[in-house]
TORVOGU-179650 format. One record per residue: residue in three letters; x, y, z of N, C-alpha, C in turn. Coordinates in steps of 0.2 Angstrom, whole numbers, plus 5000, padded with zeros to 4 digits. Layout:
BEGIN
alaXYZXYZXYZ
...
! end
This chain:
BEGIN
met547548804918548148814923548548874920
lys548648924925549148974923549848964925
leu550248984920550948984922551249034925
lys551849034928552149084931552349134926
gly552649094920552849154914552349194911
asp551649174912551149224910551149274915
lys551149264921551149314926551649364925
lys552249334924552849384923552849424917
met552549404912552449434906551949494906
lys551349474909550849524910551149584914
lys551549564919551749614923552349654920
glu552649624915553149664912552749714906
asn552249684903551849724899551549784902
phe551249774909550949824912551449874913
leu552149864916552749914917552749954910
ile552949914905553049954899552549994896
gly551949974897551350024895551250074900
phe551450064907551350134911552050174909
phe552650154907553150184906553050234900
leu552750194895552550234888552050294890
leu551550284894551050324895551350384898
phe551750374903552150424907552550464902
leu552850424898553350464893552950514887
phe552450494884552050524880551550564881
thr551250564888550650604890550950654893
pro550650724891550950784894550750784902
asn551250804905551150794913550850874914
ile550050864915549750924916549850964922
arg550050914928550150944934550750984934
ser551250984929551751014930551651094926
glu551251094923551151164919550951214924
glu551151274923551151324927550451364927
leu550051374932549451394931549551474931
leu549151514926549351584925548651624925
pro548751684927548151734927548051754920
asp547551774917547351814911547051874912
leu547351924913547051994913546852014907
phe546152044906545952074899545452134900
ile545352164894544852214894544752224887
thr544152244885543952254878543452304877
thr543552334871542952384869542752354862
ala542852304860542652274853541952284851
asp541552274856540852274855540552344859
phe540452394856540252444859539652444864
ser539152404862538552384866538652344873
asn539252314873539452274879540252294881
ser540452354880541052384881541252374889
asp541852364890542252364897542352434899
val542452474894542452554896541852584894
thr541552624899540952664899541152744902
leu540652784900540752844903540152874908
ser540152914912539652934916539152974912
lys539352994907538953044902539053024894
ala538453004892538552964885538853014879
leu538653084879538953114875539253184878
pro539853184880540153234884540253294879
lys540353364883540453424880541053444883
gly541553484879542153514882542053554889
gly542453534894542353564900541953524906
asp541653474903541253424908541753394913
lys541553374918541953334922541553274923
ile541753214921541453154920541853104923
thr541553034924541952974927542052934921
ile542652894920542752844916542752784920
arg542352734917542352674921542652614917
ala543152574920543552514916543452454920
lys543152394917543052334920543652294918
ile544052284923544652234923544452164924
his544552114920544452044920544952004921
asn544951944925545451894925545051824922
lys545251804916544951744914545451684915
gly545951694919546451644919546251594924
glu546751554926546551494930546751504937
thr547151564939547351574945547351654947
ser547251674953547251734955547751784952
cys547651844953548151884951548251954956
ser548751964959548852024963549252084961
asp549152134964549652194963549652214956
ile549052224953548952244946548952314945
thr549352344941549352404939548952424934
val548552474933548152494928548252574926
cys548252594920548452664918547852694913
phe547652754913547252784909547552834905
phe547452834898547752894894547152924890
arg547252984887546853004880547353014876
glu547053014870547453024864546953064859
asp547253124856546853164851547053144844
arg546753184840546853164833547553184830
thr547953214834548653214832549053154835
lys548753114838548953054841549453064847
lys549453124849549753134856549353104861
thr549753074866549453034872549653064878
ile549253074882549253114888548953074894
pro549253064900548953024906548353054908
ile547953014910547353044914547453004921
gly547553054926547553034933548252994933
gly548252964940548952924941548752854940
lys549252814942549152734942548752714947
his548352664944547852624949548152564951
thr548052534957548252464959547752434962
ile547652364959547152324960547552274965
glu547252264971547552214976547552144973
lys546852124970546852054968546252044965
ile546252004959545651974955545651904955
glu545151874958545151804957544951774950
pro545051714948544851684942544151694940
asp543951714934543251724931542951784935
lys543351834939543051884941543251954938
phe542952004940543252074937543152124943
val543552184942543552234946543352294942
met543052334945542752404941543252464944
leu543552494940543952544941543652614939
thr543652664942543452734940544052784940
gln543952824935544352884934544152954933
glu544152994937543853064935544253094928
trp543853124924544153154918543853224917
leu544253274917544053344914544053344908
val543453344904543453334897543753394893
pro544253384888544553444885544053464879
lys544353514875543953554871543653504866
asn543153524861542853484857543253454852
gly543153394850543553354845543553284846
phe543853234842543953174843544453144848
tyr544353104852544753074856544753004857
lys545252974860545252904862545452894869
ile545052854873545252834879545652774879
ile546152774882546652714882546752684889
val546552624889546652594896547152534896
val547652534899548252494900548252454907
ile548252384906548452344912549152324911
asp549452324917550152304918550552334913
pro550552404913550952434909551752424909
asp552052404914552752384915552852314914
asn552352264912552552204909552852164916
lys552552174921552852144928552452074929
ile551852064926551452004928551551944922
lys551651894924551751834919550951804919
glu550751814912550051794910550051744905
lys549451714903549451664898549351704891
asp549051774891549051814885549151894887
lys549651914884549751994885549452034880
asn549152004875548952044869548252074870
asn547952064876547252084878547252124884
asn547852164885547952204891547852284890
lys547652294883547552364881546952374877
cys546652424878546052444874545952514872
tyr545652534867545452604865544752614865
phe544452664868543752684867543652754864
glu543352754859543252824855542752864858
val542952924859542452974863542353044858
pro541853054855541753114852541553164858
val541853224858541753274862541453344858
val540853364860540553414857540653484861
ser540453534857540553604860540053624865
lys539353594864538853614868538353554871
glu537853564874537553504877537053484871
leu537153424869536653384864536253334867
his535653324865535153274867534853234862
phe534953174863534553124858534053084862
his533453094861532953064866532553014862
tyr532652954865532252894862531752874866
trp531252854863530652814866530852744867
ala531152714861531352654861532052644856
cys532452594857533052584853533452524855
pro533752484851534152424852534752454855
lys535152404859535652424863536252444858
ser536252424852536752434847536752514845
thr536252544847536252614846536752654849
arg537052694846537652724849537552794852
tyr537152844849537152904851536452914854
val536352894860535852904865535952944871
thr535652994873535853034879535253024884
ile534553014881534053004886533652944883
lys533352904887533052854885532452844890
met531752834887531152824891530952754892
phe530752754899530552684901529752694903
ser529352654900528652654901528552614907
lys528852564908528752514914529352494917
lys529352454923530052434926530352394921
asn531052414920531352384915532052364917
glu532152304915532852274918533352304914
glu533252344909533852374905534052444907
lys533652464912533852534915534552544918
glu534752484921535452484924535952484918
tyr535752444913536252444907536352514904
trp535752544903535952614900536152664904
glu536052654910536352704915537152694916
asn537352634915538052624915538452654909
arg537952664903538252694897538252764897
gly537952794904537952864904537352894901
val536852854899536252884897535752894903
ile535352944902534952964907534252934906
pro533952884911533452854910532852904912
ala532252894908531752954910531152904911
ala530752904916530152864917529552894914
trp529252864910528552884907528052894912
arg527752954911527052964915526553004911
gly525952994911525453014907525353094909
gly525053124904524853194904524053194904
val523753224898523053234898522653164898
cys523053124897522653054897522453034904
gln522753064909522553044916521853074917
gly521653114912520853144913520353084913
lys520553034910520052974911519952944917
tyr520352964923520252944929519952994933
gly519653054930519453104933519853164936
trp520453164935520853204938520753274936
asn520753324941520553394940520853434945
glu521453404948521853454953522553444952
glu522853504953523653504952523953444956
glu523653444963524053394967524053334965
gln523453304961523553244959524153224953
phe524253284949524753264944525453284948
ile525453324952526153334956526453274960
asn525953234963526153184967526253124962
tyr525853114956525953054952526653074948
trp526753134946527453144943528053134947
gly527853144954528453144959528653074960
thr528153014958528352954960528952924956
val529252964951529752944947530352944952
ile530352994956530953004962530952944966
thr530452924969530352864973530652794969
ser530452794962530652734959531252734956
gly531752784958532452784956532552814949
tyr532152854947532452894941532552964941
pro533052994938533253054938532853104933
ala532453074929532153104924531453084922
ile530953124920530253104918530153124911
ala529753084907529553094901528753104901
ile528453164902527753174902527353174894
asp526953134894526553124888525853134889
glu525453164886525653224882525353294884
phe525553354883525353414883524953434877
ile524353424878523953444872523553514873
glu523853564871523753634872522953634870
gly522553674873521853684872521353634876
asn521753574878521253534882521153564889
pro520653564892520453594899520953564904
ile521053494903521553484909522253504908
cys522453524902523153544901523253614905
lys522753654906522753714910522953694917
ile522753634920522953614926523653594926
met523853554921524553534920525053584920
phe524853644917525353694916525653714923
ser525153734928525353754935525553694939
ala525253634937525653574941526453564938
leu526553584932527253574930527653614934
ile527453674935527853734938528053714945
lys527553684948527553674956527953604956
thr527953564951528353504952529053514951
lys529253554947529953584946530153624952
glu529753654955529853684962530053634968
lys529653584968529653534972530253484971
phe530453464966530953424964531353464959
pro531753504961532153554956532653514952
asn532953454954533453414952533253364947
leu532553354946532253314941532253344934
leu532553304930532553324923531853314919
ile531553364917530853354914530853364907
thr530653314904530553314896529753304895
leu529453344890528753334889528553344882
ala528153294880527953284873527353324872
thr527253364866526753404863526553394856
pro525953384854525853384847525953444843
gly525953504847526153564844526053614849
leu526453674847526353734852525853784850
ser525553814855525053854852525253934853
gly525753934857525954014858525654044864
ser525254014867524854044873525454074878
glu525254114882525754144887525754094893
glu525154064894525154014900525653954898
ser525553934892526053874890526753894890
ala526853954887527553974887527853984894
asp527554014898527754024905527953954908
ala527553914908527553834910528253814907
tyr528253814901528853784898529553814899
arg529553884900530153924901530353904909
lys529853904913530053894920530253824922
ala529853764919529853714921530153644917
ala530153664911530353604906531053604905
asp531353554904532053554902532153534895
leu531753504893531653484885530853484883
val530753524877530053524875530053484868
leu529753424867529753384862529153394857
ile529253414852528753434847528653374842
glu528053334842527953274838527753304831
arg528253274827528153284819528153214816
tyr527553184815527653114812527353114805
phe527853114801527553114794528153084789
ser528053074783528553054778528353084771
ser528053144771527953184765528253244765
phe528553274760528953334760528353384760
ile527753374758527253434758527053454766
met527253404770527053414778527653454781
tyr528153464777528753494781528653564784
tyr528053594781527953654783527753664791
gly527553594794527553604800528153604805
phe528653594802529353604805529453684806
asn529253714800529353794800528953824805
thr528353814805527853844809527953834816
gln528153774818528253754825528953784828
trp529453794823530053814825530053894826
glu529653924822529453994823529054004829
met528653964831528353964837528753964843
ala529153914843529653904849530053964850
lys530253994845530654054845530254114848
lys529654114846529254164849529154154856
met529054094858528854074865529454084870
gly530054084867530654094870530954024873
ile530753974869530953904871531453864866
ala531653904861531953874856532653834859
asp532853854864533553824866533353754870
lys532753744871532653684874532053634870
thr531953654863531553624860531853574855
leu531553514854531853464849531253444845
phe531353424838530753394835530853324836
thr530253294837530253214838529953184831
leu530453144829530253114822529953044823
gly529453014819529052954820529552904816
leu529652844820529952794816529552734815
ser529552704810529052634810529452584805
ile529152534806529252464801528852474794
thr528152474797527652464791527252524790
glu527152574795526752634795527052694790
gln526852684784527152724779527152804779
ser526652824783526552894784527152924789
trp527452874792528052884796528752874792
ile529252884795529952864793530052794792
thr530152764786530352694786530952684781
thr531152734779531852724775532352774776
glu532952764775533552804776533552874772
gln533252854766533152924762532852974765
glu532152954768531753004771531953024778
leu532452984781532753004787533153064786
leu533653044781534153104779533753174777
arg533253154773532953224770532653264775
gln532353224781532153274787532653304791
ile533153264792533653294797534053344793
lys534253344787534553404783534053454782
tyr533353444782532953504782532953544788
ile532853504794532953534801533653564802
lys534153534799534853574801534853644798
lys534453644792534553714788534053764792
leu533453734793532953774796533153794804
ala533353754807533553764815534253734817
pro534753774814535453754815535653754822
glu535353794826535453804834535053754838
met534553704834534253664838534753614841
asn534653584847535153554851534953474852
gly534853454846534753384845534153354842
leu533953304843533253274840532953224845
ser532353204844532053144848531653104843
phe531553044845531352984841530752944844
phe530152934841529652894843529452844839
gly529352784842529252734838529752674838
trp529652624834530152564833530152554826
thr530852534824531052524817531552464817
thr531852464811532252414809533052434812
glu533352374814534152384816534552434811
his534352414804534652454798534552534799
leu533852544801533752614802533952654808
tyr533952614814534352634820535152654818
glu535452614814536152624812536052684807
ser535652694802535652754799535552814803
ile535152814809535152874813535752894816
asp536152834818536752854821537252884817
asn537252864810537652884805537452964804
ala536852974804536653044803536853084809
ile536653064814536853114821537553124821
phe538053074819538753084819538853134813
ala538553124807538753174802538453244803
tyr537953254805537553314805537453354812
tyr537653324818537653354824538353344828
ile538753294827539353284831539953314827
lys540053294820540553324817540553394815
pro540953424813540853494810540453494804
val539953544804539553544797539653604794
ile539953604788540053664784539553674779
trp539253734779538653754775538753824772
ile538653824766538753894762537953924763
lys537953974768537353994770536954044766
ser537354094762537154144758537654154753
ile537454174747537954194742537554264738
ser537954304738537854374733538254374728
ser538254434725538554444719539354444719
asp539554454725540354464726540454434733
lys540054404737540254384744539854324745
ala540154274749539754214751539954214759
thr539354184762539454174770539554104772
ile540054074775540154014776540054004784
thr539753954786539653934793539753864795
asn539853854802539953794804539353784810
ile538953734807538353724811538353654815
gly538853624815538953554818539153564826
gly539453504828539553494835540253514837
met540753524832541453534833541753584828
asp542253614831542653664827542953634821
ala542953674815543253644809543953684807
glu544353634803544953664801545053654794
asn545553694791545653684784545153674779
ile544653724779544153704775544253744768
gly544153714763544253734755543553754752
ile543653814749542953844745543253844738
glu542953804733543153804727542653854723
ile542853894719542453944715542553914707
phe542053914704541853894697541653944692
ser541853944686541653984681540853974680
glu540553924680539953904680539853834683
glu539153804683539053744687539553694685
pro539953654690540453614688540053554684
lys539453534686539053484682538953504674
lys539053564672538953584666539653604663
gly540153574666540753584663541253654666
gly540953674671541253744674541953724677
glu542453774675543153764677543253794683
arg543753774688543953804694544353864693
ile544053924695544453984694544854014700
asp544653984706544954004712544853954719
leu545253954723545153914729545253964735
lys544753964739544854004745544953954751
lys545353974756545453934762545253964768
ile544953924773544753954779545053904784
glu545553934788545953894791545553864797
phe545153904801544753884807544053914807
leu543653864809542953904809542553864816
lys542453914821542153874827541453854826
val541153824830540453804830540053864830
gly539653874826539153944826539453994823
glu540053994821540454054818540254054810
glu540254124808540154134800540754174799
lys540954164792541554194789541254214782
thr541454274780541254304773541854304769
ile541754274763542354274758542154314752
glu542654344749542454374742542454324737
ile542054334732542054284727541954324720
ser542154284715542054314707541554274703
ser541254234707540754194704540254164708
lys539654144707539254124711539154054712
tyr539554024708539653944708540153914713
leu539953904719540353884724540253804726
ser540853774729540853704731541253704737
val541053664743541553654748541953594746
val542653594747542953534745542953484751
pro542753424749542553364754543253344758
ser543053324763543553304769543253264774
glu543653214776543453174781543253204788
his543653254789543553294795542853334796
tyr542453344791541853384791541353354788
thr540753384788540153354784540053434780
ile539853414773539553474769538853464769
leu538453514771537753524771537553554764
glu537253514759537153554753536353574752
! end
């Protein structure tokens, strides 16, 4: 038998419990829903800021792309975004005017584009600022600004890869042998995608006519590729004679198609020289070895490229591997070959890489490209009894270069007897200084690389 008092007590307990729940539980419905605009460049391989050209040179007209996200709980309207550039002196200059985004829904993004006339060579930062006047109330205002570092070189440089991970920084052309879902990714980074097509290997199908090669190579256009990587031009092979004339006619038919071709070696024939001069944009000479005694192959092929009049479009292709010991497998061998090539062919406009290797070695390649092709590179080119020639064979102009002169080799206890200063040295420029001793050393600096 239930008593009325029990019912009353239960009702009172229920009301007290409800009151306490109301008192101590946050009232979520009363919280204000806010947007959260953000942009980030923390991970270069997945940056919200990209360029239409992976490695711009001074004077280029390129496009900056910026992905503006809203990861908040509500939409956001009338969003102002500004672009700036900052040089080494920390001077900040606006790029274009203000952009206004009408609206971004939660968990969506809007892509903005801004044209940029690239300034002279040097290091720059692209700065993108969301809501610069701080008019929008957000959950987090600390993610509305980002910096994107952009090295600008003095001339066109090419770094051509057969394969590389997304973490690779300095890629300008990447080859695709099949339909690849990564093509769009690399294009968004300003990398030129080149479709692989066969060369003399097509002979196994009985090909012996120009038109067969022209039509085959032309399929890259209908496949949506702006470039082709033709493999291989083996000079001396009968089919290659057909390929030379087909190459010229392919370029005539598709003048905007960027053509790179691989060859195990240049023969120097007038027929090949004429085809390469007229139709190839890049000639990639394959040099796959890891022994210093094979380096003479660099010398003979570079001399041949100059003789044929194609030095300006010639790159050496280095072989990369994880296990193949006759190719490059270590950072030490990589640097030894790159330094050798820089001294032999300082005017060579980049490098090419074939094969697959470790993440660590790809990182080493990036570091080497940055040090020996992008930054200023100071080299004591020659020393006579009373004069020395200093040159800059890097990708940027150099400033405030110090040349120390010693009584004898510093390692043997030589004392510094003089210090020469070169205030400015353009890319490719040489300057002669008077010296009182043949023992010279370039003063180290973070602003340039010393080629020893």
